[in-house]
N, C-alpha and C positions, 0 to 999 in steps of 0.2 A: 738184353743188356746185363752185363755182369760187373760187379765191383770187386776187383782183385780176385780172391778165391770164392766170392759169394756165388751161389748157384740159384737159378730160378727154381722154385719148388714145383711139385707135381701139378699137372694141368688142372686137376680137379679143384685145387685150392684157388687158383686164379679164376676158374670158371665161376665158382661160388661167389667170390668177391666181386668180380666184374659185373655180374648180373643182379647184385643186391640193389636196393633202391638207391637212386642217385643221391638223395639227401644224406644217406649213411656215408657214402664216399666223401661228400663235402664236409661232414662233421669230423671224419677222421683227418682230413687235410687241415681243417681249422684247428683241431687239437694238436696236430703236429707242429704247426706254426706257433700256436700259443705256448706249448711247452718250450720250444726254442727261445721264444721271447722272454719267458720267465727266467730261464737260465742266464741269459746274457743281459737281463734287466732292460730290455728294449721292447717298445710296443711293436708287435708284428704287423706286417703290411695288411691293408684291406684288400680282400679278394673280390673280384667280380666274376661270377660264374657266367659262361657264355650262354646266349639265348638258345632255345631249341632250333634245330635245323629247319630251314624251309626249302621247298623245292621250286624249280621254275614252273611257270604256268603250263598247263596242259597244252599239248599241240592239238590243232584241229585235224580231224580225220574225215575224209570223204571216201566211202567204199566204192570200189569199181563194180558197177553193175553191168550185166550182159543180158540183153533181152532176146528171146527167141519166140517165134510164132508157133501156133498150134501144130502145123504140119511138121515143122522141125522137131517139135517136142515128141510127137508120136513116132517119128522116125528113129527115136532113141530107145524104143521099147526093147530092143535086143541087148541093151547095155545097162549096167548098174547105174550109169549116169541118169537114166530115166527116173528112178526112184529118188535119187538125190535132188533132182530139179523139182520133183513133186513135193518133196519134204520142205524145200526152201519156200515154196509158195503157200504153205499152210499158215494159219494165223500164228501158230507157235514159232514156225520157222522165221517169220518176219520180225520176231522179237528177240532174236539171238543177241546175247552179249558178246563182247569182244573175244573172250576165250572160246565160246561156242562157235562164233563166226570163223575164227581161225581154224578150229578143228574141221569145220564144214568145208572151208576153202581148200584145205589140204586134201581132204577126201575127194573133193570135186576134181582137183588137178589129177589125182591118181585115176579117178574114173574116166576122165577125158582121155588119158593116155591109153587105158584099156580099150575104150571104145574105138579109138583110132586104129588100134591093132586089129580089131574084129569087124571093121567096116570096109566095104568095097565100093560103096556109092561115092563117086568123086565129089559131088556137090556137098554131101554130108561131111566128107573128109576136109573139104575146104572150110566149112563152117566150124567144125571141131577145132581145126588148127587156129582159126581166128579167136575162138573162145579161149583156147589154151594160152595164146599169147597175151590176151587181155588179162586173164587171171594171174599169170606169172607176174605181170607188171603191178598188179594190185596186192600181191601177197607181202611184199616188203613193207609198204606203208601200213598194212594191217598188223604185221608183226611189231612194227615200231609203236603203233597205237596200243597194242597189248602190253608192251613194256612200260607204257606211260599210264596204264590203268591203275585204279585205286589200290588193288592188292599189292602191287609191286611198289607203288609210291609210299604206302604206309610202311612197308618193310624197310625202306631206306630212311624215312624221316617220320616215323610214328612216335607216339607219346606213351606207349605202355611201359609201366615200370615194375609190374609184379614179378616176383621170382618164379622161375620155371625150371624144371629139371635140366641142368645146364648142358651136360654131355649129350643128352638126347637131342636137345635143341640145336646144338652145333651140328650133330650128325644129320638131323633131318633137314636143316637149312642147306647144308652142303649138298645133300642128295637132291633137294628141290632145285637148286641152281644148276646142278649137272643135268637134270632132266630137261629144264628149260633150254639149256644150251643145245641139247641133243635134238630138240624139235624145231630148231631154227628153220627159216624158209628152205623149201625143197628137200626137207627130210621126209622119211616115211615111217609108218607104224605108229602115228600119234593116236593116243587114246583119251577120250573125253574125261573119264573118271580120274585118270592119273594126273592130267593137267589141273583139274579143279582141286584135287587134294594137295598138290604141291604149291599151288597159288595160296591156298588157305594156310599152309604151314608158314609160308613167308609172311603173310598178312597178320596172322595171330602171334607169331613169335617175335617179329620185328627185330631180329638179332642184329642185322647191319646197323639199324638206327641206334640201338643201345651201344654197340661197339663204337660208332662214330661219336656219340655224345659223351660217353665215358672218357674217350681219348681227348676230346675238346676240354672237358673239365680238368683233367689231370694236367694237360699242357698249360692251361691258363694259370693254374696254381703254381706250377714249377717256374713258369716265366716270370712270376711275381716274387716268389719266395727266394729263388737263387740270387738275383741281384741284391735283394735286401741282405742276405747272408754275406755276400761279397763285400758289402759296405760296412760290416760290423768289425770293430777293432778287437778281435778275440785273441787273447794272450795265452800261450801255452804254459806260462809260468803259474797260472792258477790251475793246478792239477785237478781240483775238484770240479771246476767249470768244464774242462775238456772231457772229464769222465762222464759228467752228467749229459753233455752233448752226445757223447758216444752212445750212451744208454738210450736216449731218445731216438737217435738214428736207428739203432737196432730194433727198438720196439715199434716204431711207426714206419720208417722207410723199408727196412728189410722184411718185417713181419707182415705189413699191410699194403704198402704201395708197390714194392717191387713185384709181388705176385700178380698184381693187376697189370703192371707194365709187361710182364712176361706173357700174360694171356692176350693182351692187345697185340703183341708181336705175332702170336700164334694166329689170331684172327686175320691179321694183315696177310700172313702167308697163305692161309686157307681160303679166305673169301675174296680178297681184293682181285686176284687174277680171274676168278670166276665172274665177278661183276663186270670187269673190263671186257671179258670175252662175250658175256651175255649182251651187253649194250653196244657192242661193236657196230651193229646195224640198227641201233635204237635212235631216239631223238638226239639231235646234236646238242641241245640244251642239257640233256641228262649226261651225255658224255663229258661236257664241260664241268658239270656239277661233280661228277666222280673224279675228274682231274683235280678239283679243289680239295677233295677228301685225300687224295694222294699227297698233295702239298701239305695238308695238315699232318699227315704221317711223318713227313720230313721234319716239320716243326716240332712235333712231339719227340722224335728221336734226338734232335738237337737239345731240346729243353731237358730231357732226361740225362743226356751225356754231360751237360753243363752242371747239373745238380750233383751228379756222381763225382765229377772232377773236383768240385769244391770240397766235398768230404774227403776225397783221396788226398788232396793237398793238405787239409787240416790234420788228418791222421799221420801223414808223413812228417809234417812240421812238428807236431806234438809227440811224435814217436809212440803213437798208440797202435795197438794191434787191431786188426779188422774184426768187427763183431761177426760171429757165426750165426747161421740160420738154424733155428730149432726144428724146422720141418725136415723130414727125410725126403729127398728127391725121388 
């Protein structure tokens, strides 16, 4: 979003501001409204910050199990599948979490295909084909359950507020989402260590959650502040008043709020398509939840445009020049 010749500053500024503690953002917005109220000698509106985001209830997941007898098991000794089946039946194998189970099932499908190629026994080929079909049917629900696991849920609606190196966090979160997209069902080359690392990046950073909540806070403030400004009888004949307003606009909106708005737009561009692609085969409730976030983006863009339009009209009416940004893009 740009106002006339105003330009969004360098991304590092927006990243720093966006990820600062939410109360800091709220204090800046409160101060913005308070200064405006002081100038026009009117009490500023009361703001209500939106509550933290909540997620739909977790879906239930029932794994697809395939049983084989001992003779069938021993018939697999010439295949890699033999060791994988043995691994699954250990005490540790039976305690696999969703991420480890997904890795295992992908390896299992690959091993079944290898075994089919290297097997001449018709009966064993029939059984392997049956196992393969059953496992293919089970991998989509397992993937959906993984997307609904705690690590990814916290990344979307977590509560962490501490400041983290912002550019690195954006890069690592984007890389993590790209990796998850690349290991969607029927993909190859999945590695346990990489999956766990990327899930931890999203869980610990919670960047989408911070992005969503920052946008919600800013939208709520603008949706309250702009109608209040529109209702005020501001006269251009009082040159001192209009100049003071211009200075507050420059100090708070241009220097502090517009950089955040620019970074929110950058996150929308970088992360929203990735989340949509990642959850394309995820729980329907999570797809609907992300659709609500997209609706919030539209509401934010409208609130920002309405606020900018009010200032543009005031500057035009009062024949004021546009404030310039002090940061170098």
